[in-house]
DOMARDO-879521 format. One line per field, with one value per residue (C-alpha): y, x, z; residue number from 0; residue in one letter; chain. Coordinates in steps of 0.25 Angstrom, whole numbers, always signed. Each point is the difference from the previous one (the first is absolute). Layout:
% DOMARDO-879521
py	c(Y, ...)
px	c(X, ...)
pz	c(Z, ...)
resi	c(NUM, ...)
resn	c(A, ...)
chain	c(A, ...)
END
This chain:
% DOMARDO-879521
py	c(+403, -4, +15, +1, -12, +6, +13, -7, -8, +13, +7, -12, +0, +15, -1, -11, +8, +11, -8, -11, -1, -8, -3, -9, -2, -10, -6, -5, -6, -7, -6, -6, -9, -6, -11, -7, -4, +7, -8, -11, -3, -3, -11, +3, -10, +7, +12, +13, +3, +12, +4, +11, +0, +10, +4, +6, +6, +7, +6, +6, +6, +6, +7, +3, +6, -13, -9, -2, -10, -3, -10, -3, -9, -6, -7, -5, -6, -4, +5, -11, -10, +0, -4, +8, -6, -12, +1, -11, +7, +7, +2, +5, +12, +9, +2, +9, +5, +8, +1, +5, +9, +8, +3, +11, -4, +13, +5, -3, -15, -6, -13, -4, -13, -7, -2, +11, +2, +0, +10, +4, +8, -3, -13, -9, -10, +5, +7, +1, -6, +11, -3, -14, +3, -9, +7, -6, +1, -6, -4, +5, +8, +11, +7, +14, +11, +13, +12, +11, -6, -14, -11, -15, -11, -13, -10, -14, -8, -14, -6, -11, -7, +1, -14, -6, -14, -9, +2, +15, +7, +14, +1, -2, -13, -9, -7, +8, +13, -5, +10, -6, +12, -2, +8, +14, -1, +0, -1, -6, +10, +13, +8, +13, +12, +12, +12, +13, +13, +13, +11, +13, -7, -15, -11, -14, -11, -15, -12, -13, -9, -15, -8, -14, -9, -12, -13, -12, -15, -11, -1, +0, +4, +12, +0, +12, -2, +12, +13, +5, +13, +10, +12, +12, +12, +12, +15, +11, +13, +12, +13, +13, +13, +10, -7, -13, -12, -13, -13, -13, -13, -11, -13, -14, -12, -13, -11, -9, +1, -8, -15, +2, +5, +6, +14, +6, +11, +6, +15, +12, +12, +12, +14, +11, +14, +11, +14, +11, +6, +11, +3, -10, -11, -10, -11, -13, -10, -13, -14, -12, -13, -11, -13, -13, -15, -5, -14, -4, +0, -11, +3, +14, +10, +14, +6, +12, +3, +14, -5, +10, +12, +7, -7, +6, +12, -7, -9, +4, +3, -13, -8, -11, +0, -2, +2, -14, -5, -2, -5, -9, +3, +6, +14, +13, +11, +12, +12, +11, +15, +9, +13, +7, +12, +10, +2, +10, +4, -13, -9, -8, -11, -10, -8, -11, -10, -12, -11, -13, -12, -11, +1, -15, -7, -8, -15, +4, +9, +12, +13, +10, +1, +12, +15, +6, +13, +7, +12, +7, +12, +7, +11, +6, +6, +7, -11, -12, -5, -8, -8, -8, -10, -8, -10, -9, -11, -3, -14, -6, -15, -1, +5, -11, -10, +6, +0, -13, +4, -2, +13, -8, -3, +14, +12, +10, +11, +0, +13, +5, +12, +6, +12, +4, +10, +4, +8, +3, +8, +7, -2, +7, +6, +7, +3, +14, +9, +9)
px	c(+572, +2, -1, -13, -6, +5, -7, -13, +1, +2, -11, -9, +3, -2, -14, -3, +4, -9, -12, +4, +8, +12, +7, +13, +5, +7, +2, +13, -3, +12, -3, +9, -6, +5, -10, +0, -14, -7, -13, +2, +8, +14, +7, +12, +8, -3, +8, -6, -2, +5, -2, -1, -12, -3, -12, +2, -12, -1, -14, -6, -14, -7, -13, -8, -14, -7, +9, +11, +12, +10, +11, +10, +12, +6, +12, +1, +13, +8, +14, +10, -11, +5, +15, +9, +3, -9, -9, -10, -2, -13, -11, -11, -3, -2, -15, -11, -6, -11, -5, -14, -9, -11, -10, -10, -14, -8, -10, +10, +2, +14, +6, +14, +6, +13, +10, -2, +0, -14, +0, -12, -2, +10, +5, -5, -6, +5, +14, +13, +9, +10, +9, +3, +11, -8, -13, -14, -7, -12, -3, -15, -10, -8, -12, +0, -10, +5, -8, +0, +1, -4, +8, -3, +10, -4, +11, +3, +12, +4, +13, +6, +14, +9, +4, +12, -6, +3, -9, -3, +14, -1, -15, -11, -3, -6, -10, -9, +3, +6, +8, +12, +6, -4, +4, -2, -14, +2, -14, -5, -11, -4, -13, -3, -9, +6, -9, +4, -7, +7, -6, +7, +6, -5, +2, -6, +4, -5, +7, -6, +11, +0, +13, +0, +12, +4, -2, +9, -1, +10, +12, +12, -7, -8, -13, -9, -13, -9, +1, -3, -7, +2, -9, +5, -9, +1, +1, +11, -5, +9, -2, +9, -3, +10, +10, -8, -1, -6, +0, -8, +1, -11, +1, -6, +5, -8, +1, +12, +15, +9, -4, -14, +3, -13, +1, -11, -2, +14, +1, +10, -4, +10, -1, +11, +0, +10, +1, +9, +5, +8, +7, +11, -7, -11, -5, -7, -8, -7, -3, -3, -7, +2, -7, +7, -3, -9, +5, -13, -6, +5, -9, +6, +10, -3, +13, +0, +12, +2, +3, +7, +2, +13, +1, +14, -8, -8, +3, +15, +11, +7, -10, -4, -14, -7, +13, +1, -4, -10, -11, -11, +6, -5, -3, +5, -4, +9, -1, +10, +4, +9, +7, +6, +9, +4, +15, +2, -5, +3, +3, -9, +0, -11, -1, -11, -3, -9, -5, -4, -9, -8, -14, -1, +8, +12, +0, +6, -11, +9, -4, +10, +11, +8, +4, +7, +7, +2, +9, +2, +8, -2, +8, -3, +11, -1, -3, +1, -4, +6, -7, +5, -8, +2, -10, +0, -10, -2, -6, -9, -2, -11, +9, +10, -11, -6, +14, +4, +13, +1, +5, +12, +4, -3, +10, -1, -3, -9, +3, +1, +7, +0, +5, -6, +3, -10, +4, -11, +5, -9, +6, -11, -14, -7, -12, -5, +0, -12)
pz	c(+101, +15, +4, -8, +8, +13, -3, -4, +13, +8, -7, +3, +15, +0, -6, +10, +12, -4, +1, +10, +13, +3, +13, +2, +14, +8, +14, +7, +14, +7, +14, +10, +11, +13, +3, +14, +2, -12, -4, +11, +13, -3, +8, +8, -8, -13, -6, -3, -15, -7, -15, -9, -10, -11, -9, -13, -8, -14, -1, -13, -1, -12, +0, -13, +0, -2, +9, +10, -1, +11, +1, +11, -1, +13, +4, +15, +4, +13, -1, -4, -4, -14, +0, -9, -14, +2, -12, +5, +13, -2, +10, -10, +9, -12, -3, -5, +13, -7, -14, -2, -9, +5, -11, +2, -4, +3, +10, +12, -5, -3, -1, +6, -6, +3, +11, +11, +15, +7, +11, +8, +13, +11, -8, +10, -10, -13, -1, -7, +11, -3, +12, -7, -10, -10, +3, -4, -14, -6, -15, +0, -8, +6, -4, +8, +2, +6, +1, +11, +13, -4, -6, -3, -5, -5, -3, -6, +0, -5, +2, -9, +0, -12, -4, -8, +0, -12, -11, +4, +1, +4, +2, +9, +6, -10, +9, +10, +7, +13, +8, +7, +7, +15, +12, +5, -3, -15, -6, -13, -2, +7, -1, +8, +1, +7, +3, +7, +3, +6, +8, +6, +12, -2, -10, +0, -9, -2, -6, -5, -5, -4, -2, -6, +4, -8, +7, -2, +4, +1, +8, -10, -13, +3, -9, -1, +6, -1, +7, +14, +1, +12, +2, +7, +3, +8, +1, +3, +7, +1, +8, +0, +6, +5, +9, +2, -9, +1, -9, +1, -7, +1, -9, +0, -7, -4, -10, -2, +0, -9, -1, +6, +14, +5, +5, +9, +10, -4, +3, +1, +8, +1, +6, -1, +6, -2, +5, -4, +13, -6, -13, +3, +8, -4, +10, -4, +7, -6, +1, -9, +2, -10, +2, +2, -2, +11, +3, +6, -14, -9, -13, -3, +3, +6, -3, -8, -10, -5, -14, -9, +10, +3, +13, +4, +3, +11, +12, +1, -9, +4, -8, +10, -5, -14, -8, -6, +13, +11, -9, +6, +14, +13, -6, +6, +9, -2, +9, -4, +3, -8, -1, -12, +3, -11, +3, -11, -14, -6, +12, +9, +11, +2, +13, +0, +11, -3, +10, -6, +4, -7, -2, +3, +11, -3, +4, +13, +3, -2, -8, +2, -11, +3, -2, -12, +0, -14, -2, -14, -3, -14, -6, -14, -8, -14, -9, +9, +14, +11, +11, +12, +8, +12, +6, +13, +3, +15, -2, +11, +2, -10, -11, +3, -1, -13, -7, +5, +8, +15, +8, +4, -14, -5, -1, +11, -9, -12, -9, -14, -6, -13, -9, -13, -11, -10, -13, -10, -12, -9, -14, -9, +2, -11, +8, -2, +13, +2)
resi	c(0, 1, 2, 3, 4, 5, 6, 7, 8, 9, 10, 11, 12, 13, 14, 15, 16, 17, 18, 19, 20, 21, 22, 23, 24, 25, 26, 27, 28, 29, 30, 31, 32, 33, 34, 35, 36, 37, 38, 39, 40, 41, 42, 43, 44, 45, 46, 47, 48, 49, 50, 51, 52, 53, 54, 55, 56, 57, 58, 59, 60, 61, 62, 63, 64, 65, 66, 67, 68, 69, 70, 71, 72, 73, 74, 75, 76, 77, 78, 79, 80, 81, 82, 83, 84, 85, 86, 87, 88, 89, 90, 91, 92, 93, 94, 95, 96, 97, 98, 99, 100, 101, 102, 103, 104, 105, 106, 107, 108, 109, 110, 111, 112, 113, 114, 115, 116, 117, 118, 119, 120, 121, 122, 123, 124, 125, 126, 127, 128, 129, 130, 131, 132, 133, 134, 135, 136, 137, 138, 139, 140, 141, 142, 143, 144, 145, 146, 147, 148, 149, 150, 151, 152, 153, 154, 155, 156, 157, 158, 159, 160, 161, 162, 163, 164, 165, 166, 167, 168, 169, 170, 171, 172, 173, 174, 175, 176, 177, 178, 179, 180, 181, 182, 183, 184, 185, 186, 187, 188, 189, 190, 191, 192, 193, 194, 195, 196, 197, 198, 199, 200, 201, 202, 203, 204, 205, 206, 207, 208, 209, 210, 211, 212, 213, 214, 215, 216, 217, 218, 219, 220, 221, 222, 223, 224, 225, 226, 227, 228, 229, 230, 231, 232, 233, 234, 235, 236, 237, 238, 239, 240, 241, 242, 243, 244, 245, 246, 247, 248, 249, 250, 251, 252, 253, 254, 255, 256, 257, 258, 259, 260, 261, 262, 263, 264, 265, 266, 267, 268, 269, 270, 271, 272, 273, 274, 275, 276, 277, 278, 279, 280, 281, 282, 283, 284, 285, 286, 287, 288, 289, 290, 291, 292, 293, 294, 295, 296, 297, 298, 299, 300, 301, 302, 303, 304, 305, 306, 307, 308, 309, 310, 311, 312, 313, 314, 315, 316, 317, 318, 319, 320, 321, 322, 323, 324, 325, 326, 327, 328, 329, 330, 331, 332, 333, 334, 335, 336, 337, 338, 339, 340, 341, 342, 343, 344, 345, 346, 347, 348, 349, 350, 351, 352, 353, 354, 355, 356, 357, 358, 359, 360, 361, 362, 363, 364, 365, 366, 367, 368, 369, 370, 371, 372, 373, 374, 375, 376, 377, 378, 379, 380, 381, 382, 383, 384, 385, 386, 387, 388, 389, 390, 391, 392, 393, 394, 395, 396, 397, 398, 399, 400, 401, 402, 403, 404, 405, 406, 407, 408, 409, 410, 411, 412, 413, 414, 415, 416, 417, 418, 419, 420, 421, 422, 423, 424, 425, 426, 427, 428, 429, 430, 431, 432, 433)
resn	c(M, K, K, Q, Y, T, L, I, F, L, L, F, L, S, V, Q, F, T, I, A, Q, F, T, L, D, G, E, F, R, P, R, A, E, Y, R, H, G, F, G, S, I, I, P, D, A, A, D, A, G, F, A, I, S, S, R, L, R, L, N, A, G, Y, E, F, E, S, Y, K, F, Y, M, S, L, Q, D, V, M, V, W, G, E, N, R, Q, L, K, P, E, D, S, N, N, S, F, S, V, F, E, A, W, A, D, I, K, L, G, E, G, F, S, T, K, L, G, R, Q, T, L, V, Y, D, D, Q, R, I, L, G, S, V, G, W, A, Q, Q, A, R, N, H, D, A, A, L, L, R, Y, N, K, G, N, F, M, M, D, A, A, L, A, F, N, Q, D, F, S, T, T, T, G, N, P, G, G, F, Q, S, V, G, T, A, Y, N, T, T, G, F, F, S, Y, K, T, M, Q, Y, L, Y, L, K, Q, K, W, D, T, F, S, A, S, A, L, I, M, N, N, G, Y, Q, N, F, T, G, D, E, A, Q, V, A, D, G, V, S, N, L, L, T, V, G, A, H, L, N, Y, K, K, G, A, F, G, A, A, F, N, G, Y, L, Q, S, G, E, R, Q, N, S, V, D, V, G, G, A, Y, L, L, G, L, D, L, N, Y, K, V, S, K, G, V, V, L, G, L, G, A, E, L, I, S, G, N, D, T, G, T, T, D, K, T, E, A, F, F, P, L, F, G, T, N, H, K, F, N, G, F, M, D, Y, F, Y, V, G, N, H, A, N, S, V, G, L, T, D, V, H, A, S, A, K, F, A, L, G, E, K, S, S, L, L, V, K, V, L, N, F, S, G, D, Q, E, L, P, S, G, E, K, S, L, G, T, E, L, D, L, V, Y, S, Q, G, F, K, G, F, G, L, A, I, G, Y, S, Q, M, F, A, S, D, G, M, Y, E, L, K, G, V, T, E, D, A, A, A, G, S, Q, N, W, A, W, V, Q, L, T, V, K, P, K, F, L, N, T, T, K, K, D)
chain	c(A, A, A, A, A, A, A, A, A, A, A, A, A, A, A, A, A, A, A, A, A, A, A, A, A, A, A, A, A, A, A, A, A, A, A, A, A, A, A, A, A, A, A, A, A, A, A, A, A, A, A, A, A, A, A, A, A, A, A, A, A, A, A, A, A, A, A, A, A, A, A, A, A, A, A, A, A, A, A, A, A, A, A, A, A, A, A, A, A, A, A, A, A, A, A, A, A, A, A, A, A, A, A, A, A, A, A, A, A, A, A, A, A, A, A, A, A, A, A, A, A, A, A, A, A, A, A, A, A, A, A, A, A, A, A, A, A, A, A, A, A, A, A, A, A, A, A, A, A, A, A, A, A, A, A, A, A, A, A, A, A, A, A, A, A, A, A, A, A, A, A, A, A, A, A, A, A, A, A, A, A, A, A, A, A, A, A, A, A, A, A, A, A, A, A, A, A, A, A, A, A, A, A, A, A, A, A, A, A, A, A, A, A, A, A, A, A, A, A, A, A, A, A, A, A, A, A, A, A, A, A, A, A, A, A, A, A, A, A, A, A, A, A, A, A, A, A, A, A, A, A, A, A, A, A, A, A, A, A, A, A, A, A, A, A, A, A, A, A, A, A, A, A, A, A, A, A, A, A, A, A, A, A, A, A, A, A, A, A, A, A, A, A, A, A, A, A, A, A, A, A, A, A, A, A, A, A, A, A, A, A, A, A, A, A, A, A, A, A, A, A, A, A, A, A, A, A, A, A, A, A, A, A, A, A, A, A, A, A, A, A, A, A, A, A, A, A, A, A, A, A, A, A, A, A, A, A, A, A, A, A, A, A, A, A, A, A, A, A, A, A, A, A, A, A, A, A, A, A, A, A, A, A, A, A, A, A, A, A, A, A, A, A, A, A, A, A, A, A, A, A, A, A, A, A, A, A, A, A, A, A, A, A, A, A, A, A, A, A, A, A, A, A, A, A, A, A, A, A, A, A, A, A, A)
END
């Protein structure tokens, strides 16, 4: 009887695979890091940090004629954080990173529902933050139109806490819809409209996004008190012809941040140029200006924050700015140049230099913050890849003031080094090849 059930099951799968496509793949990404000034100035009296973290993912995709389904299971861990044979030692790192269904509605329309990554353009405002082992996802509902060279996404999100309060065990909160998770710009509600049009050598996109942040009152007992709405609008332009490429970002913010902090006149402007000198050399030059808080105005802040972008791509790999930090601060002017060299068929070296200064002056009147050097060597192998990075921060007086560490108390060298291995096995793929 068991053999009969097995045969029926295999027959069912074979029938499904003839009319549907199924993929099963994974990712294993361990990374060792030496941190001696990563993210902020390290004092001379502090010891450098060293740790190994890893990300494990199992991804399954299923595509039928009327819908797509995707699921990504993820576990993020630091080696040694779970002690051996210690049953209560759990860090709850295992999670569902993505779980969504994309249902076709006909005539170019579809709807994508569930936990998903929101990635647009160069990921300046909305990105997956793939460098971070945990990465970023959103629980959202999208209505999508995609036909020819035009696409439109309209999205809605509503976040709610899961409560185990007395009288409502294992359910949603029994009173109201307060969202108690704060930090990292976690929003209560989100709505956005994204439009993009492509031409032969040029593309243009526009984003209108509103984020509602839960307000709280009270010192000790936090009581929900409405929602602050922050509006972000802007455009991304991209040009590519032959060996030359250019990308422009322009965004404005207004409204309120959490707890009714007025925002007005906040902006981000960025321009990046690249030129392929030869088959093995690509040069880059760019600048980004992010507005900071003007201390001369007391009724609002002019500081722009890039919200849910992959900020590690921008403003230096050492993450001194806008990676869980630098909110409502002096802003940033970032002028950078880069060169990427192809050293072989599957190897490359990236060299990037960035000079930082504040958009607004620090209390001392200083603006200059420093210069960062980033080096990344990448080598591909059959089935896996290896990357090695080194970064050095040459801080100026303004950086010490900004980070609250005097130059005398700071370590003589601010640097960061890392090694990362990425393995992406393909377990199963029933997609028919043309």
